[in-house]
C-alpha positions as CSV (number, residue, x, y, z in Angstrom):
1,M,-16.8,-14.3,27.5
2,P,-13.8,-12.9,29.5
3,H,-13.5,-16.0,31.7
4,D,-13.3,-18.2,28.6
5,L,-10.7,-15.9,27.0
6,D,-8.6,-16.0,30.1
7,R,-8.7,-19.8,30.0
8,D,-7.7,-19.9,26.4
9,L,-4.7,-17.5,26.6
10,D,-1.3,-19.2,26.7
11,R,2.0,-17.7,27.8
12,I,5.4,-18.6,26.3
13,A,8.7,-17.7,27.7
14,V,11.3,-16.6,25.0
15,I,14.9,-16.6,26.2
16,S,18.2,-16.0,24.4
17,D,21.9,-15.7,24.8
18,V,22.5,-17.6,28.0
19,H,26.3,-17.9,27.1
20,G,27.2,-20.4,29.8
21,N,25.8,-18.4,32.7
22,L,23.9,-21.2,34.6
23,G,23.1,-19.0,37.6
24,A,21.3,-16.4,35.4
25,L,19.5,-19.2,33.6
26,E,18.2,-20.9,36.7
27,A,17.0,-17.5,38.1
28,V,15.0,-16.9,34.9
29,L,13.6,-20.4,34.8
30,A,12.5,-20.1,38.4
31,D,10.7,-16.9,37.6
32,V,9.1,-18.6,34.5
33,G,7.9,-21.5,36.7
34,A,6.6,-19.2,39.4
35,R,4.4,-17.6,36.8
36,G,3.0,-21.0,35.8
37,I,4.5,-20.8,32.4
38,T,5.4,-24.3,31.0
39,R,6.5,-23.4,27.4
40,V,10.0,-22.1,26.8
41,V,11.6,-21.3,23.5
42,N,15.3,-20.4,23.3
43,L,16.9,-18.3,20.6
44,G,20.4,-19.6,20.8
45,D,24.0,-18.8,21.9
46,D,23.8,-21.3,24.7
47,A,27.5,-21.6,25.5
48,G,30.7,-19.5,25.1
49,K,31.8,-16.4,27.0
50,G,30.7,-17.9,30.3
51,P,32.0,-20.8,32.4
52,R,29.2,-23.4,32.4
53,G,28.2,-24.0,28.8
54,S,27.9,-27.7,29.2
55,A,25.5,-27.5,32.2
56,V,23.5,-24.8,30.4
57,V,23.1,-26.9,27.2
58,D,21.9,-29.9,29.3
59,R,19.4,-27.7,31.1
60,L,18.0,-26.1,28.0
61,R,17.6,-29.5,26.4
62,E,15.4,-30.4,29.4
63,V,13.1,-27.4,29.4
64,C,12.8,-26.0,25.9
65,E,10.1,-27.0,23.4
66,A,12.2,-25.3,20.7
67,D,15.8,-24.1,20.6
68,V,17.1,-22.3,17.5
69,R,20.7,-21.9,16.4
70,G,22.8,-18.9,17.3
71,N,26.1,-17.7,15.9
72,W,28.1,-19.3,18.7
73,D,26.1,-22.5,18.3
74,D,27.0,-22.4,14.6
75,F,30.8,-21.9,14.9
76,L,31.8,-23.6,18.1
77,P,31.4,-27.2,16.8
78,H,33.7,-26.4,13.8
79,L,36.5,-24.7,15.6
80,E,40.0,-26.1,14.8
81,D,42.6,-26.7,17.5
82,D,44.6,-23.7,16.3
83,A,41.8,-21.3,17.0
84,P,42.3,-18.7,19.8
85,A,42.9,-20.3,23.1
86,E,39.7,-19.0,24.7
87,M,37.6,-20.3,21.9
88,V,39.1,-23.7,22.2
89,W,38.4,-23.6,26.0
90,W,34.7,-22.9,25.4
91,R,34.6,-25.6,22.7
92,D,36.2,-28.2,24.9
93,E,34.0,-27.4,27.9
94,L,31.2,-29.0,25.8
95,R,30.8,-32.8,25.2
96,P,30.9,-34.1,21.6
97,D,27.2,-34.9,21.7
98,Q,26.5,-31.3,22.8
99,L,28.6,-29.8,20.0
100,A,26.7,-32.0,17.5
101,W,23.4,-30.9,18.9
102,L,24.3,-27.2,18.8
103,G,25.3,-27.4,15.2
104,D,22.1,-29.3,14.2
105,K,19.6,-26.8,15.8
106,P,17.0,-25.3,13.4
107,L,17.5,-21.8,12.2
108,S,14.0,-20.4,12.9
109,H,10.8,-21.3,14.7
110,D,7.2,-20.1,13.9
111,L,4.2,-19.8,16.2
112,L,0.6,-18.8,15.7
113,L,-0.8,-16.7,18.6
114,S,-4.1,-14.8,18.5
115,G,-4.2,-14.7,14.7
116,R,-0.6,-13.4,14.5
117,R,2.2,-15.4,12.9
118,V,5.3,-15.1,15.2
119,R,8.7,-15.8,13.8
120,L,11.7,-16.4,16.1
121,F,15.3,-16.6,15.1
122,H,18.7,-15.6,16.5
123,A,20.1,-12.6,14.7
124,S,18.3,-11.9,11.4
125,A,16.3,-13.5,8.6
126,T,19.5,-13.5,6.5
127,S,22.0,-15.3,8.7
128,V,22.9,-16.1,12.3
129,H,25.9,-14.0,11.7
130,T,24.1,-10.9,10.3
131,R,23.6,-8.4,13.2
132,V,20.6,-6.0,13.4
133,H,21.0,-3.5,16.2
134,F,18.4,-1.4,18.1
135,H,19.4,1.6,15.9
136,H,18.6,0.1,12.5
137,T,17.5,1.4,9.2
138,P,13.9,1.0,7.7
139,E,15.4,-1.5,5.3
140,E,16.9,-3.6,8.1
141,F,13.5,-3.5,9.9
142,A,11.7,-4.7,6.8
143,G,14.3,-7.4,6.1
144,M,13.5,-9.0,9.5
145,F,10.1,-10.0,8.2
146,A,11.2,-11.4,4.8
147,A,11.0,-15.0,3.7
148,T,14.6,-16.2,3.1
149,D,16.6,-19.4,2.9
150,L,17.0,-19.2,6.7
151,T,13.3,-18.8,7.5
152,G,12.0,-20.9,4.6
153,P,8.9,-20.0,2.6
154,G,5.5,-19.2,4.1
155,P,3.3,-16.4,5.1
156,E,5.1,-13.2,6.3
157,P,5.0,-12.9,10.0
158,A,3.3,-10.1,11.9
159,V,5.7,-10.4,14.8
160,V,9.4,-11.2,14.8
161,G,11.6,-11.9,17.8
162,Y,15.3,-12.3,18.0
163,G,18.3,-12.2,20.3
164,D,22.0,-11.8,19.4
165,V,22.6,-8.1,20.2
166,H,21.9,-8.5,24.0
167,D,19.8,-5.3,23.9
168,A,16.1,-5.7,24.8
169,Y,13.5,-3.6,23.0
170,L,10.1,-3.6,21.3
171,E,9.2,-1.7,18.2
172,T,5.9,-1.6,16.1
173,R,5.7,0.0,12.6
174,H,2.7,-0.2,10.3
175,G,1.2,-3.3,12.0
176,R,4.4,-5.2,12.3
177,T,6.2,-5.8,15.6
178,L,9.9,-6.5,16.1
179,F,11.3,-7.3,19.5
180,N,14.7,-8.3,20.9
181,T,14.6,-10.6,23.9
182,G,17.8,-9.2,25.4
183,S,20.1,-11.7,27.0
184,V,19.7,-14.0,29.9
185,G,23.4,-14.6,30.6
186,N,25.2,-11.6,29.2
187,P,22.9,-8.6,29.0
188,L,24.6,-5.5,27.5
189,D,21.9,-2.9,28.1
190,D,21.2,-3.4,31.9
191,P,23.2,-5.9,34.0
192,T,19.9,-7.7,35.0
193,P,19.0,-10.8,33.0
194,V,15.9,-10.4,30.8
195,Y,13.5,-12.5,28.9
196,V,10.2,-12.1,27.0
197,I,6.7,-13.5,27.7
198,L,4.4,-13.9,24.7
199,E,0.7,-14.1,25.5
200,G,-2.1,-15.1,23.2
201,V,-4.5,-17.8,22.0
202,P,-2.3,-20.6,20.7
203,D,-2.7,-22.0,17.2
204,S,-5.7,-19.8,16.5
205,P,-6.1,-17.9,13.2
206,D,-8.7,-15.6,14.8
207,P,-7.7,-12.1,16.2
208,A,-7.6,-12.1,20.0
209,P,-5.7,-10.3,22.8
210,F,-1.9,-10.5,22.3
211,G,1.0,-9.3,24.4
212,V,4.8,-9.0,24.5
213,Q,6.3,-8.3,27.9
214,H,10.0,-8.0,28.9
215,V,10.8,-9.3,32.4
216,R,14.1,-8.7,34.3
217,V,15.2,-11.2,36.9
218,P,18.1,-10.5,39.4
219,Y,20.5,-13.3,40.3
220,D,23.7,-14.0,42.3
221,V,26.3,-12.6,40.0
222,E,29.1,-13.1,42.6
223,T,28.6,-16.8,42.6
224,E,28.7,-17.0,38.9
225,L,31.9,-15.0,38.8
226,A,33.4,-17.2,41.4
227,V,32.7,-20.3,39.3
228,A,34.5,-18.6,36.4
229,R,37.6,-17.9,38.5
230,D,37.6,-21.4,40.0
231,R,37.6,-22.9,36.6
232,G,40.3,-20.7,35.2
233,M,38.0,-19.4,32.4
234,P,39.9,-17.3,29.9
235,R,38.9,-13.6,29.3
236,Y,37.7,-13.4,32.9
237,A,38.3,-9.7,33.3
238,E,36.1,-8.9,30.2
239,W,33.4,-11.3,31.5
240,E,33.4,-9.6,34.9
241,Q,33.1,-6.2,33.3
242,E,30.1,-7.2,31.2
243,L,28.3,-8.9,34.0
244,R,28.8,-6.1,36.5
245,T,28.3,-3.1,34.2
246,A,26.6,-4.3,31.0
247,V,29.3,-2.5,29.1
248,Y,30.5,-4.6,26.1
249,R,34.1,-5.7,26.2
250,G,34.8,-4.2,22.8
251,R,33.5,-0.7,23.8
252,V,36.1,1.8,24.9
253,V,34.8,3.9,27.8
254,T,36.6,7.2,28.6
255,A,36.1,9.5,31.5
256,S,34.2,12.7,30.7
């Protein structure tokens, strides 16, 4: 019955790469709440690059039912004092308990929705430090669905979601779906924060309607930039460029 199916469907917000941008996170969480969504999964890189990593980590610990480890989560707790000054600044903006929590986060998270196993991790099935871009090879696509030391053993997923590259997209090949959430706090495809809504019947092995939707949420970027200036955050010019233009700081742009 359609009415019963509507009642059975659940929605899960999947976010990633907040990178210390509390304003963007709060805007996204407000949109999530306005839609009546109560389940939130985060795919890592909570701090670093932006000015409010500590507040972001505390907020994510409040709202997320699962939070997997990203590459920044992995290396920030282990930075030495002689690391580049900006890295030490982002490390020291976090409390010791937060650094410990980041380093202990799980590497992947599995869900069952409408008969589809959904696997979520930060960057790839190989490592939090192995990057898979939107323009990838067939071999890289297939590797995202593999069982590895990072994912652990188990049935191959039909759907894989990840973050890391800050570039939202959705791709389906031969019955397998790969999506990138994009970034909440540091999008590099469009300056507007973006997240994903997964919809389906939770914990059900039976086929049923299933959806993946990207949602973009505007926020007050000027306030966030003012916080970074007030706190004397290093690499401010690069941060401002990325937030305003979605052009990655490592990309050289020349006039045509």
